[in-house]
C-alpha positions in Angstrom: 103.9 110.7 97.7 103.5 108.6 100.8 103.6 109.5 104.5 106.4 107.9 106.5 104.8 105.8 109.3 108.0 104.4 110.9 111.5 105.7 111.4 114.0 102.9 112.3 117.6 103.5 113.4 120.2 101.4 111.5 123.8 100.7 112.0 124.7 101.9 108.5 127.3 104.7 108.3 125.8 107.9 107.0 127.0 109.1 103.6 126.8 112.7 102.5 126.4 114.4 99.2 127.1 118.2 99.0 125.5 118.6 95.6 121.9 118.5 96.9 119.2 121.1 97.6 115.9 120.7 99.4 112.6 122.5 99.5 109.8 122.1 101.9 106.1 123.0 102.4 103.5 122.1 104.9 99.8 122.5 105.7 97.9 121.8 108.9 98.4 118.0 108.6 101.5 117.2 106.5 105.1 118.3 106.1 106.8 117.6 102.7 110.6 117.8 102.2 111.9 117.2 98.7 115.6 116.9 97.7 117.1 117.2 94.3 120.4 118.0 92.5 121.8 121.4 93.3 120.7 124.0 90.8 117.9 121.8 89.4 115.1 123.9 90.8 112.6 122.4 88.4 113.8 118.9 89.4 114.2 117.8 85.8 117.6 116.0 86.2 116.8 112.7 87.9 114.4 111.5 90.5 113.8 113.6 93.5 113.6 112.1 97.0 110.5 112.9 99.0 109.7 112.8 102.7 106.2 113.4 104.1 105.4 113.5 107.8 102.3 113.9 109.8 102.5 115.7 113.1 103.1 112.6 115.2 106.0 111.5 113.0 107.3 115.1 112.8 107.5 115.1 116.7 109.5 111.8 116.5 111.8 113.4 113.9 112.3 116.4 116.2 113.4 114.1 119.0 115.9 112.3 116.6 117.2 115.7 115.4 117.6 116.9 119.0 119.6 113.7 119.8 121.8 114.4 116.7 122.4 118.0 117.7 123.4 117.0 121.2 125.6 114.1 120.0 129.2 114.6 121.0 
């Protein structure tokens, strides 16, 4: 897995898929979030998507999420 070092806003319209689950784990330096098809806890059915963030990038993501939560 690779650490995300840049988050860039695009003008693409977000698409959603309700058939997805996620798990996460972290240690003192990295947060990992993995998504996969709902019910596929062993992640055997297709490629999973992974996000890894260090603390600085996690702070940036928190700011983005706060903007999203406050978006009207």
